[in-house]
matplotlib code that plots the C-alpha trace (Angstrom):
import matplotlib.pyplot as plt

x = [-26.3, -28.3, -31.5, -34.0, -35.9, -39.4, -40.7, -44.3, -43.8, -40.5, -37.8, -34.4, -31.5, -32.8, -33.2, -32.3, -31.2, -33.9, -34.0, -34.1, -34.8, -33.5, -36.0, -33.8, -36.4, -35.5, -39.3, -42.1, -43.9, -40.9, -40.5, -44.0, -43.9, -40.7, -42.2, -45.2, -42.9, -40.7, -43.8, -45.3, -42.0, -41.8, -39.3, -39.2, -38.2, -37.7, -35.1, -36.0, -32.7, -34.1, -30.7, -31.9, -35.1, -34.8, -37.5, -36.4, -38.8, -38.0, -39.1, -42.4, -43.2, -41.4, -44.2, -46.6, -44.5, -43.8, -47.5, -48.2, -45.4, -46.8, -50.0, -48.5, -46.1, -48.7, -46.9, -43.5, -41.0, -39.4, -35.8, -35.4, -32.1, -30.1, -26.9, -24.1, -21.6, -18.8, -20.4, -21.2, -24.6, -25.7, -26.7, -24.4, -26.5, -25.5, -25.5, -28.2, -30.4, -29.6, -30.8, -34.0, -35.1, -34.3, -36.5, -39.4, -39.3, -39.1, -42.1, -44.0, -44.3, -44.1, -40.4, -39.8, -36.2, -33.8, -30.3, -27.8, -24.1, -22.8, -19.1, -20.1, -21.6, -19.5, -20.3, -24.0, -24.9, -25.9, -28.3, -29.8, -30.5, -32.2, -34.3, -35.4, -36.3, -38.5, -40.4, -40.9, -38.6, -35.6, -32.2, -29.4, -25.7, -24.2, -20.6, -19.7, -16.4, -16.5, -12.7, -11.1, -11.5, -9.7, -8.0, -10.1, -9.1, -10.2, -13.5, -14.3, -13.2, -15.7, -18.6, -17.7, -17.9, -21.1, -22.6, -21.8, -24.3, -27.2, -28.7, -30.8, -28.8, -25.3, -24.4, -21.0, -20.3, -17.0, -15.3, -12.8, -9.7, -9.7, -11.3, -9.2, -11.0, -14.3, -13.2, -11.9, -15.3, -17.0, -14.7, -14.9, -19.0, -18.6, -16.6, -18.8, -21.9, -20.2, -19.7, -23.4, -27.0, -27.8, -28.6, -25.7, -25.8, -22.6, -21.4, -18.5, -19.5, -18.3, -17.6, -15.1, -17.8, -20.5, -20.2, -21.0, -24.4, -25.7, -24.0, -24.9, -26.5, -23.2, -21.3, -23.9, -25.5, -29.3, -30.1, -28.9, -29.8, -31.2, -32.4, -35.3, -33.9, -30.5, -28.5, -27.9, -24.5, -21.8, -22.7, -26.3, -28.1, -31.7, -34.3, -35.5, -31.7, -31.1, -34.0, -33.1, -29.4, -30.4, -32.8, -30.2, -27.6, -30.3, -31.1, -27.4, -27.2, -30.2, -28.4, -25.7]
y = [57.3, 57.9, 55.9, 58.3, 57.3, 58.4, 58.9, 60.2, 62.0, 63.6, 62.5, 62.1, 61.9, 64.1, 67.8, 70.5, 69.0, 68.6, 70.6, 68.6, 70.4, 68.7, 68.4, 68.8, 69.2, 67.6, 67.0, 65.7, 69.1, 70.7, 68.0, 68.4, 72.2, 72.1, 69.6, 71.9, 75.1, 73.2, 71.8, 75.3, 76.8, 74.4, 71.8, 68.9, 66.3, 66.4, 64.5, 63.8, 63.5, 61.1, 61.6, 64.9, 63.6, 63.5, 61.1, 58.5, 55.7, 56.1, 52.6, 53.1, 56.4, 56.3, 54.8, 57.2, 60.2, 59.0, 58.7, 62.2, 63.4, 61.7, 63.3, 66.8, 65.9, 64.1, 64.0, 65.2, 62.3, 61.6, 60.6, 58.9, 59.2, 58.3, 60.2, 58.5, 60.4, 58.9, 60.5, 64.0, 63.3, 62.7, 59.0, 57.3, 54.0, 50.7, 49.4, 46.9, 49.9, 51.7, 48.7, 48.2, 51.8, 51.8, 48.7, 50.3, 53.2, 51.0, 48.7, 51.8, 52.5, 56.3, 56.7, 56.8, 56.5, 55.5, 56.4, 53.8, 54.5, 51.6, 51.8, 51.8, 48.3, 46.8, 43.0, 43.6, 46.6, 44.7, 42.8, 45.7, 47.2, 44.1, 44.1, 47.8, 46.9, 44.0, 46.5, 48.7, 51.5, 52.8, 53.0, 55.7, 54.4, 57.2, 58.3, 61.5, 62.8, 65.9, 66.3, 66.2, 65.4, 62.3, 62.5, 62.1, 58.7, 57.7, 59.4, 57.4, 54.2, 55.1, 55.7, 52.2, 50.4, 52.0, 51.0, 47.3, 47.7, 47.5, 50.8, 52.8, 56.2, 56.9, 59.9, 61.3, 64.3, 65.7, 68.6, 70.5, 72.1, 74.3, 74.8, 72.3, 69.7, 70.6, 70.3, 66.8, 65.7, 67.2, 65.5, 62.2, 62.4, 63.1, 60.2, 57.9, 59.2, 57.5, 54.3, 53.6, 54.3, 54.9, 58.6, 60.4, 62.9, 64.7, 67.8, 69.3, 71.3, 74.5, 77.8, 76.2, 73.7, 76.0, 75.8, 71.9, 72.6, 74.7, 73.1, 69.6, 69.6, 70.2, 67.4, 64.9, 65.5, 64.9, 66.5, 69.4, 70.3, 73.5, 74.9, 76.9, 77.7, 76.3, 74.4, 70.6, 70.7, 73.5, 75.5, 74.9, 77.8, 78.9, 77.2, 80.2, 81.2, 77.7, 77.7, 80.9, 79.8, 76.3, 78.0, 80.5, 77.6, 75.7, 78.7, 79.1, 75.3, 75.5, 78.2, 76.0]
z = [-14.9, -11.9, -11.5, -9.7, -6.5, -5.9, -2.5, -1.8, -5.1, -4.5, -7.0, -5.6, -8.2, -10.9, -11.5, -8.6, -5.4, -2.9, 0.4, 3.8, 7.0, 10.0, 13.1, 16.3, 19.2, 22.7, 23.6, 21.5, 21.6, 20.0, 17.4, 16.2, 16.3, 14.1, 11.9, 11.2, 10.6, 8.1, 6.3, 6.3, 4.9, 1.9, 3.1, 0.4, 3.1, 6.8, 8.8, 12.2, 14.3, 16.9, 18.9, 20.0, 21.6, 25.5, 25.9, 28.7, 27.3, 23.6, 22.6, 24.3, 22.5, 19.4, 17.1, 18.5, 17.7, 14.4, 13.7, 15.0, 12.6, 9.6, 10.0, 9.8, 7.0, 4.7, 1.3, 2.6, 3.0, 6.4, 6.8, 10.4, 11.9, 14.9, 14.7, 17.0, 19.0, 16.9, 13.7, 15.2, 16.9, 20.6, 20.7, 23.0, 23.7, 22.5, 19.0, 20.1, 21.2, 18.0, 15.8, 18.0, 17.6, 13.9, 13.5, 15.6, 13.0, 10.0, 11.3, 11.9, 8.1, 8.8, 8.2, 4.6, 4.6, 7.3, 7.8, 8.6, 9.8, 7.9, 9.1, 12.8, 12.2, 9.5, 9.9, 10.5, 8.4, 5.6, 7.7, 9.2, 5.8, 4.6, 7.6, 6.8, 3.2, 4.5, 6.2, 3.1, 3.9, 2.1, 3.6, 3.3, 3.8, 5.6, 6.8, 8.6, 9.5, 11.6, 11.9, 8.5, 4.9, 3.4, 0.0, -2.9, -3.6, -0.2, -0.4, -3.6, -1.8, 0.9, -1.5, -3.1, 0.3, 1.1, -2.0, -0.9, 2.0, -0.3, 0.7, -1.7, -1.3, -0.4, 1.8, 2.8, 4.9, 5.8, 7.4, 5.2, 6.3, 3.3, 0.0, -1.7, 0.7, -0.6, -4.1, -3.5, -2.0, -5.1, -7.3, -5.6, -5.9, -9.4, -10.1, -8.0, -10.1, -13.1, -11.0, -9.6, -10.5, -6.9, -5.9, -4.0, -1.0, -0.2, 1.6, 3.2, 6.3, 7.7, 5.7, 3.3, 2.3, 1.7, -2.0, -1.9, -0.2, -3.1, -6.3, -6.0, -9.3, -10.9, -9.1, -8.3, -4.9, -4.9, -1.7, 0.6, 4.0, 5.4, 8.6, 10.0, 13.2, 14.8, 12.3, 13.1, 11.4, 10.6, 7.5, 7.0, 5.5, 6.2, 4.1, 2.1, 1.2, 0.2, -2.1, -4.0, -4.3, -5.7, -8.3, -9.3, -10.0, -12.0, -14.1, -14.9, -15.9, -18.1, -20.1, -21.2]

ax = plt.figure().add_subplot(projection="3d")
ax.plot(x, y, z, "-o")
ax.set_aspect("equal")
plt.show()
């Protein structure tokens, strides 16, 4: 049974999946404006995709920007994410630079959850998560496949491997070739839910995966992503549409 996690009063792992809006601005001004818009529209969490940020001296200005975002979000949890090119993002710098930026964010105390691509650093992944925990942040172990969806058994094994990292939440995103791939992801997530107390996040991207973004309450995903402008991944729905769909699914579930 899932053990819910509480972040700034937001509960992950219980009830209707929470809606997270990615922030993908390339300048500090765009980032802060998107944060204001997402907060005003009722986003329950924000994910700052730092890999979109085009600041040349990131280490110098990162903490300052996080403080500015925090003053806007107040009680809205912030996920700090550097998505690498290998997993569908824009970050192409070294793993050392990746870890340095992650730890600046953790030390700032303004990022509530930090995404860690655990399979990109298999040996030091656990060590990085332990460092994040020591700074008082929660860690999300993540894995993204923008090319395919592995068989159900392999997806489950991927979840189980992520759990060994020591992260607080486990996230798996895949690109389905057809609807059956989306079904495989949902089944693997449902099976993993029976094997861990950690909240799970999973989604299949694109048109064939749309059902996974709105039905997490049924198969075990505690968080979904929606956009307020351009999506950061294929298949993301606008925030207000996502809220309506999630509430409709919840009403039907409540009638059972």
